[in-house]
N, C-alpha and C positions, 0 to 999 in steps of 0.2 A: 883381381878380379872380381871380388862380390861388389866391389863400387862399379865397376862396371855394369855388372848384373842389374843391380838396382835402378841406376840412370835407363837403361836401356827399356826394361820393363816398366818402368814406373813413369817416365819420361817420353823416351823416343818411341815406344808403341801406340801411345795414345795419339801421338802426332803425326805418325804413320797414317794409322787409322782414318783422322779427319780430313789429312792430305788426300787419300784412296778416295773418301766422299766428295771431297770437292772435284777432282778431276773427273769423278763419274758424271757429276753434275754438267761441269763444262762440255763433256765429250757429247753430253745428249741433248744440249741445246738448241742444234737444229731439228731436234723431231719432239721439242715440247711445246706445247702453246704458251701462248703470250698473251694477257698473265697466266699464270701456273695457278694451281687448288693451293690455298695454304689451311683452310679450316673446312673439317668435316662436321655435318651435327649428328646427333647421338644416332639419327635412322640410318646413317653411314653418306649421307649425300652432300655434295659439297657447298656451301653456302656463303664462302669468303675467297677471293681471291688475291693473288701481290703478285709482287715483281720476283724472280728467279734469282737475283742476287743475295736476298735475305737469306734461302736457303744455303748459301755458300758462306757468307759472314757471321749468320748465329752461331753455327756448330764450332766456325774456327776461335772465335771471340770464347766461346763456353771452355773448349779443349785448352786452348792456350794460357786460359787464366788458372785452371786446375794444374796443367801441367805445370808451369811457374812454383805453385805452390809444393808439387811434389819434388822438385828439385830441391826446395827447401829443407824438406824432411829428410831428402839423402845427405844434406851437407855434415850435420853433426855426427854420423856414421863415418864419414870420411874424415874428420877432424879426430875425432876421438876413438873411432873404431866400435862403440857401441852401436847395435841393431836391435831395436826393441819392437814389441807385437805393435803399438802403436803406430810406429811409422811404417813397418811391413803391412798394416791394415791400409794405410793411406796412399802407398806407393800401388797397391794390388787395386784399389778403387778406380786408379786412373784409366786402365782397360776398360773396366766395367762402365763409368761413364762416357767415355768417349764413344764406346759402340753403341750405347743407348743414344745418346743425342744424334751422333752420326747417322745411325741406321734408321731413326725414325724419320728424321729430317730430308735425308738423302733418300731415304727408300719412298717416301713420301712423292720426291719428286720423280724417281725413275717409274713409278708407276703410272706415269702421265705420258710415258712415250707414246706416240703414234696417234694421239687424239688431237683435234684441231680446237676443242674448246674445253675448258678446265672442268667445267659444270658436269661433263661425262665421264671424269674421274673415278674409278672404284674405290670402294671403302678402306680405308688407312688402316684399320683393325688388324688384319694379318701381318704388317708391316711392323705395328708396334709390339705385337706378341712376339714375334720373330727377332727382333731387335732386342727386347728385355730378355729373351731366353740367351741368346748369344752372348749378351751383355754379363749375363751372370755366367754362364760357361767359362768366359776367357778372364773376368775377375778371380773365380777359383782357379784356373790354371796359373794364373799370375801369382796368387798367393802363394802355390806349392813351388812356382819355379824362383822365387825370390830367395836371397840366403837365410838362413835360419837363423831364428832370434839369439841374440849374444846372452847367456846366463850371468847375470850378476854375484859378484861375491858378498858372503853373507857380512853383515854389521859387525865390527869387532866391539865387544863390550869393554866395560871400564870408562874411567874418564879421559876424556880428551888430552892427548899428552901435547906437549909444546915442544917442536923439534929443535935439535941442536944446530943452530946455523953457524957457520964458521962467517967470519965479517964479509967477506967477497963472494960465499957462496949466493947461486940463486934458486930461487924455488917458485913452482908455480901449479895450480891444481886446477883443473876443469873436469865438469860434468855435464851431461846433457839431461835435463830435467822434464819429465812428463807425468800426465796423471797415471795411478794405477790401470792397470788394464781392464779392471771390473768399471772403472769410470769411464776411461779413455775410448776403447772400444765402442760401447753403447753409442756415446755423442758421436763418435766418427760415422758409424754406420748410419745411424738416425739421421744425421746432418746429409750425410750422400744421399740417402732414400729419398729424403724430402726436398733438398734441390735437384736433383734428377726427375722425380715426381712431377714437382711443379713444374719444372721446364717444360717438358713433355705435354701435362694438360694445358698449362697457358699456350704453347705452340698451336694446340689442336681445336682450343676453345674461346680464345680471347686476342683482343687486336695486338698488332704487331707491337705499338706503343707499350702495352701494357706488359707485355713479353720482355721489353728490352729494359725496362723499368724494373723488373723482376731479377733479370740477372746482375743487373748492378748490383741491385740492394743484397742479393746472395754473396756477392764476391766480396762486398764491404763486411758483411757478418761474417764469411769464414776466415776475413783477415782476423776480425776481432776476436773470434774463437780462438785461432792458432794464437793471437798475441798473447793471450791469459792463459793458456794451458801448455805450451811448449815452450822450454828456455832453455837457455846456455849459462850454465854459472861458471866466471873464471875467478880465480883469485892469485894475483902476483903481486910483485912490487908496486905496482898501482894501486893497489885497493880490492876492492870488491865490486865486479860487475854480474849482474844478471838481466840478459839480454834477449827478449823473446826472438822466436826464429824467423819472426818475418821482421827483425830490426826495429820495433817498436810494439809495445813501451820499453824501457830500458831503465835501469836502478845501476845508479853509477855511486860507490862511495870511495875518496880518497884515502888512502891509507893514514894518512895526517888526521882526519875524520874519523876515526874509529878507534873506542876505546878497548873493547875485547868483542872476543865470540865465542859463544857457549850453545851446547847441545840440550834440545828440548823437547819434550812430546807434545804431540799436536793432534787436537780431537777437532778436525776441521769445523763442523755445526757447533761444538761447546764453545770452541776457542775463537773462532772468526765468523761463525755463521755462514759457513760453505766453503765452496771452493774456487779457487781462480783467484785474482787479486781485490783482497777482503783488508777492511779496518778492522783492528782487534781492539781497539780503544787502548787509553792510558799511552798515547804517542807510538802505537804498534802497528805497522802495517806487514800483510802477509804475502807471501806467493805460496798459494797453500794449494797441492795437487795430490795429497793422499795423506792417509791416517798415520800417525807415529812419529818418528825422530825428524827432528830439522836443526837447521843452524840459526842463531839467534843471533844478529850483528848488533852491537851496542856503539851507539854513537857518542861523541864526546858531548852534543847537546842534549842528550836524555832520548832522542829519538832511537826506534829499533825496527829492523826488518828480520823478518822471519821466514825463511824459506825452507822448503820440505827436500828434503835430500835423501839418498839413498847411503852415504856415506859422510853425515853430517862431523863426525868425531875427526877425521883427517882434514875437511874443510876448515875447522873450527881452530884446529892444530896448526895448521899452514898461516893461517889467518892473525893468530896468536904470537906466533913466531916472527913474522913479519912486521908486527906491532911493537912488539918488544923490541927488536933489532933496530929499528927506527925511532926510537926514544933517545935522547941524547943519554948518556952516561955522566954521571959526576964525577970528578975528578977525585 
């Protein structure tokens, strides 16, 4: 039930909002001027016009793109049962973003019904204010309507054990990994506000070409951010895999190439110079998302991959056990 609620709030609701805006624009076509007003000067007067199809296409592109990412954020919770604060915020931003983008663009079209010349359109400022207010309200409602965050268990103390596996016993371990809330939530909020504010500002003040270029660039940057801050780590008989939420980048280490796994303590700035995918020197690569314990996977060729995890001791134990079992025993 929680899984359905997440998808409905974070994915379906934004799509319904943008679909309603598109339908409202289509139904208003007979009453709209041709072309319509697409840009207002600071004084509130129309200073540029354009085709009405842009007011339908642009909200659809923006909301469809974000809804796709929102669905990716719901998937780890489907598979592992974890639901974190960062995931909750990403899903709640969907209705917020969809309401603002659809409200501003569709609203700027609807206020032109009944006029014959687009340059006679009234100021768009009231539309912008109402859209932002409605977006904030809907985003807050979405936040509280989503399932509560799943509390994580405390990290066990002591050295990482080696599991006692029977010869034919199967074992696997998986965890959804993301930044600490102190890092992840500000990044998500700032990114959402920057993208939304930039999109609205360009729609009202720049050329259509500049607006579309901005949307494409922001979508690419969003992919890059998600690709370096949100991961799924899996350990099984195939080896060690760390795959970003969007599928790339990914780090795969076959079991035969692993020497051992250890638990280490990581200070992101001191040890790796920051967060994300970082180079730590001495053939060490890190997926660094938080301060504290991490699993260090040592390869047989001397390379090392460090990944900050909530439960690195169990991850190291499972990996060491699988490595030990894969080594042929002397007669």
